[in-house]
C-alpha positions as a Markdown table, in Angstrom:
| # | Residue | x | y | z |
|---|---|---|---|---|
| 1 | Unk | 4.0 | 3.6 | 0.3 |
| 2 | Unk | 1.8 | 5.5 | -0.8 |
| 3 | Unk | -1.4 | 8.2 | 0.5 |
| 4 | Unk | -4.6 | 8.9 | -0.9 |
| 5 | Unk | -6.5 | 12.2 | -0.9 |
| 6 | Unk | -7.7 | 11.9 | 2.5 |
| 7 | Unk | -4.0 | 11.3 | 3.9 |
| 8 | Unk | -4.7 | 7.6 | 4.6 |
| 9 | Unk | -1.4 | 5.9 | 4.3 |
| 10 | Unk | -1.1 | 2.1 | 2.5 |
| 11 | Unk | 1.4 | -0.3 | 1.0 |
| 12 | Unk | 0.9 | -1.2 | -2.7 |
| 13 | Unk | 0.5 | -5.3 | -3.0 |
| 14 | Unk | -0.2 | -5.6 | -6.3 |
| 15 | Unk | -1.8 | -4.3 | -9.3 |
| 16 | Unk | -5.5 | -5.3 | -10.0 |
| 17 | Unk | -6.3 | -3.5 | -13.3 |
| 18 | Unk | -4.9 | -0.9 | -15.3 |
| 19 | Unk | -6.2 | 1.8 | -13.6 |
| 20 | Unk | -6.3 | 0.1 | -9.9 |
| 21 | Unk | -4.1 | -1.6 | -7.4 |
| 22 | Unk | -4.6 | -3.7 | -4.0 |
| 23 | Unk | -3.4 | -1.8 | -1.4 |
| 24 | Unk | -2.8 | -2.9 | 2.5 |
| 25 | Unk | -4.0 | 0.5 | 4.3 |
| 26 | Unk | -2.3 | 1.2 | 7.7 |
| 27 | Unk | -5.9 | 0.3 | 9.1 |
| 28 | Unk | -5.2 | -3.4 | 8.3 |
| 29 | Unk | -7.5 | -3.4 | 5.3 |
| 30 | Unk | -6.9 | -4.8 | 2.1 |
| 31 | Unk | -8.8 | -2.5 | -0.6 |
| 32 | Unk | -8.5 | -1.8 | -4.3 |
| 33 | Unk | -7.7 | 1.8 | -4.9 |
| 34 | Unk | -7.6 | 3.9 | -8.0 |
| 35 | Unk | -4.0 | 4.8 | -9.0 |
| 36 | Unk | -5.1 | 8.4 | -10.0 |
| 37 | Unk | -6.1 | 9.2 | -6.4 |
| 38 | Unk | -2.4 | 7.9 | -5.0 |
| 39 | Unk | 0.7 | 10.0 | -4.1 |
| 40 | Unk | 3.8 | 8.2 | -3.2 |
| 41 | Unk | 5.2 | 9.0 | 0.1 |
| 42 | Unk | 8.8 | 8.5 | -0.6 |
| 43 | Unk | 9.2 | 5.8 | 2.1 |
| 44 | Unk | 9.9 | 2.2 | 1.2 |
| 45 | Unk | 9.1 | -1.1 | 2.9 |
| 46 | Unk | 10.4 | -4.4 | 2.5 |
| 47 | Unk | 8.0 | -7.1 | 2.4 |
| 48 | Unk | 10.6 | -9.8 | 3.1 |
| 49 | Unk | 12.0 | -7.8 | 6.1 |
| 50 | Unk | 8.8 | -7.1 | 7.7 |
| 51 | Unk | 7.7 | -10.9 | 7.4 |
| 52 | Unk | 10.7 | -11.8 | 9.1 |
| 53 | Unk | 10.4 | -9.6 | 11.7 |
| 54 | Unk | 6.6 | -10.8 | 12.2 |
| 55 | Unk | 8.3 | -14.3 | 12.4 |
| 56 | Unk | 10.8 | -13.7 | 15.1 |
């Protein structure tokens, strides 16, 4: 997980360009964020575990 300069938390989905990545924000949006604006939170989420829980 990452956090932007305003404190919004997000899950990195994929790299968009050399300088940006796609993220899924805590607000439920998919956005393209600049990598230099991100700070790692140290928390990791397994997408496969999350999808498995949703399917239950």
